[in-house]
C-alpha positions as CSV (number, residue, x, y, z in Angstrom):
1,M,188.7,-117.4,30.7
2,K,192.3,-115.6,31.0
3,K,190.9,-114.4,27.3
4,L,188.1,-112.6,28.4
5,A,190.1,-111.0,32.5
6,L,193.0,-110.2,29.9
7,F,190.4,-108.0,27.3
8,I,188.3,-107.0,30.5
9,L,191.6,-105.2,32.5
10,S,192.8,-103.6,28.4
11,F,188.5,-102.1,27.9
12,L,189.6,-100.9,31.6
13,S,192.9,-99.6,31.1
14,L,191.3,-97.7,28.3
15,L,188.8,-96.4,29.1
16,V,190.8,-95.1,32.2
17,Y,193.8,-93.6,29.8
18,S,191.1,-92.2,27.5
19,G,189.2,-90.4,30.4
20,C,192.1,-88.6,32.6
21,T,193.6,-87.8,29.6
22,P,192.4,-84.1,28.6
23,A,191.1,-83.5,25.2
24,S,192.1,-80.8,22.3
25,T,188.9,-79.0,23.7
26,T,190.0,-78.8,27.5
27,F,193.3,-77.8,26.7
28,V,191.3,-74.7,24.1
29,E,189.1,-73.9,27.2
30,S,191.0,-74.0,29.7
31,D,192.4,-70.4,31.3
32,P,195.9,-69.5,29.0
33,A,197.9,-68.2,31.4
34,T,197.4,-71.1,33.4
35,L,198.2,-73.7,30.7
36,I,201.2,-71.2,29.4
37,A,202.5,-71.6,33.3
38,S,202.2,-75.2,33.0
39,A,203.3,-75.8,29.9
40,D,207.3,-76.3,30.5
41,S,206.0,-79.5,32.1
42,L,203.6,-80.3,29.9
43,L,205.1,-81.0,27.1
44,A,208.6,-82.1,29.1
45,A,205.7,-85.1,30.1
46,H,204.1,-86.2,26.7
47,P,206.5,-84.7,24.0
48,N,204.9,-85.7,21.6
49,D,201.4,-84.6,21.8
50,L,200.6,-82.5,19.5
51,E,197.4,-81.5,20.7
52,L,199.0,-80.1,23.3
53,R,201.3,-78.3,21.6
54,A,198.5,-76.3,19.0
55,A,196.5,-76.0,22.2
56,I,199.6,-74.0,23.8
57,I,200.3,-72.8,21.1
58,T,197.1,-71.1,20.5
59,A,197.2,-70.0,24.0
60,R,200.7,-68.5,23.6
61,L,198.4,-66.2,20.9
62,S,195.5,-65.6,23.0
63,L,197.8,-64.3,25.3
64,A,200.5,-62.6,22.8
65,K,197.5,-60.9,21.7
66,T,195.9,-60.0,24.6
67,N,198.7,-58.3,25.8
68,N,200.2,-57.0,23.0
69,S,203.4,-59.6,24.4
70,L,206.2,-59.6,22.1
71,D,207.8,-62.2,24.0
72,E,204.8,-64.7,23.6
73,Y,205.0,-63.8,19.9
74,K,208.8,-65.2,20.2
75,A,208.3,-68.2,22.9
76,V,205.8,-69.7,19.7
77,L,208.2,-68.8,17.2
78,M,210.0,-71.3,19.5
79,L,208.0,-74.0,19.6
80,E,207.1,-73.7,16.3
81,A,209.2,-72.2,14.1
82,H,207.4,-70.8,10.9
83,N,203.9,-70.2,12.6
84,P,203.3,-66.8,10.0
85,T,201.2,-65.3,12.8
86,A,204.0,-65.3,15.5
87,R,206.9,-64.3,12.4
88,Y,204.4,-62.0,11.0
89,H,204.5,-60.2,14.5
90,V,208.0,-60.0,15.6
91,F,208.5,-59.0,11.4
92,M,206.8,-55.7,12.4
93,A,208.1,-55.2,15.5
94,E,211.4,-55.5,14.2
95,G,210.1,-53.1,10.9
96,K,208.5,-50.6,13.7
97,G,212.0,-50.2,15.7
98,H,214.3,-50.2,12.3
99,H,211.5,-47.5,11.1
100,K,212.5,-44.8,14.2
101,K,215.6,-44.5,13.0
102,G,216.4,-41.6,10.7
103,Y,219.9,-43.1,8.3
104,K,218.7,-45.0,5.3
105,N,220.0,-48.2,6.9
106,G,217.4,-48.1,9.4
107,Q,214.7,-47.7,6.1
108,W,216.3,-50.8,4.8
109,D,216.1,-52.9,7.2
110,A,212.7,-52.2,8.3
111,I,211.4,-52.1,4.3
112,Q,212.5,-56.2,4.7
113,S,210.9,-56.4,8.3
114,F,208.4,-55.8,6.8
115,S,208.4,-57.6,3.2
116,K,208.8,-60.9,5.5
117,A,206.2,-60.0,8.0
118,A,204.1,-59.1,3.9
119,A,204.9,-62.6,3.3
120,A,204.0,-64.1,6.7
121,I,201.0,-63.5,5.7
122,D,200.3,-61.9,2.8
123,S,196.6,-60.9,2.5
124,L,197.3,-58.2,5.0
125,G,197.9,-54.4,4.1
126,E,199.5,-52.8,6.7
127,P,202.6,-54.2,6.1
128,Y,203.5,-52.6,2.3
129,Y,201.8,-49.3,4.3
130,W,204.7,-49.4,6.4
131,M,207.2,-50.0,3.4
132,G,205.4,-46.7,2.5
133,L,206.8,-44.9,4.9
134,A,209.8,-46.3,5.2
135,Y,210.9,-45.7,1.7
136,E,209.4,-42.2,2.2
137,K,211.9,-41.8,5.0
138,K,215.1,-43.4,3.1
139,D,214.8,-41.3,0.2
140,E,212.0,-38.5,0.4
141,M,212.8,-37.8,-3.9
142,D,211.6,-41.2,-4.0
143,F,207.8,-41.2,-5.2
144,E,207.4,-44.7,-7.2
145,L,208.0,-47.0,-4.7
146,P,206.5,-45.8,-1.4
147,L,203.9,-45.5,-4.1
148,E,203.4,-48.5,-5.2
149,S,204.0,-49.6,-1.5
150,Y,200.6,-47.2,-0.8
151,D,198.2,-49.2,-3.5
152,S,199.5,-52.4,-2.2
153,A,198.1,-51.9,1.0
154,L,195.2,-50.1,-0.2
155,A,194.4,-53.1,-2.6
156,L,194.8,-55.6,0.8
157,Y,192.6,-55.8,4.3
158,L,194.1,-53.2,6.3
159,P,191.9,-52.5,10.0
160,E,189.7,-50.0,9.8
161,D,192.6,-47.1,11.6
162,I,195.3,-48.4,9.1
163,R,193.2,-47.5,6.4
164,P,192.5,-43.6,6.8
165,K,196.3,-42.9,8.1
166,V,197.6,-45.0,3.8
167,T,194.2,-42.8,2.0
168,S,195.9,-39.5,4.3
169,A,199.9,-40.6,2.6
170,R,198.7,-41.8,-0.6
171,A,197.5,-38.0,-1.2
172,A,200.1,-36.0,0.1
173,L,202.8,-37.7,-1.8
174,L,201.2,-37.6,-5.0
175,K,200.3,-34.0,-3.5
176,R,204.9,-33.5,-3.3
177,K,205.5,-35.0,-6.6
178,K,203.2,-32.5,-7.9
179,T,204.1,-30.7,-6.7
180,Y,208.3,-31.9,-7.0
181,E,207.2,-31.9,-10.7
182,D,205.1,-29.2,-11.4
183,F,208.5,-26.6,-10.3
184,W,211.4,-28.8,-12.1
185,K,209.0,-27.9,-15.8
């Protein structure tokens, strides 16, 4: 009789516990902002819950994409240091910041950041486009490195609004290269 009562009590406890614990689909379907607002307390209460952590990361990535928020991408990196999407966006933002600088060391820093972004997600061509721009800005007489970068960008996935920019930058570089070569003949 005690074994039956213990079994029933264990079964009811399991039923109550599993019914009260939110499933990962509940986390994913909830409003990302609401989940993020309570993320610290949820993670403190359930530090080893991988589904919860994954749901918070997904919510932060969703919010970062919606709001174009670099802070959200950095917050994702605090939870998962090697998240490729967050690393890509952080490195791209750093690279664009360095690219705005006019001096050559800034361009080298930009090229390094774009290279890290390209390594984070190796199927995207946009970092190579920006590397080409940085190479051109660093040394206007260097034709090979920017051309190689533009060719790499065109060989990979590019958003619809970036592909014409890459094609145009590549064509302008080839025209400038031809003009330079014709001048020195």
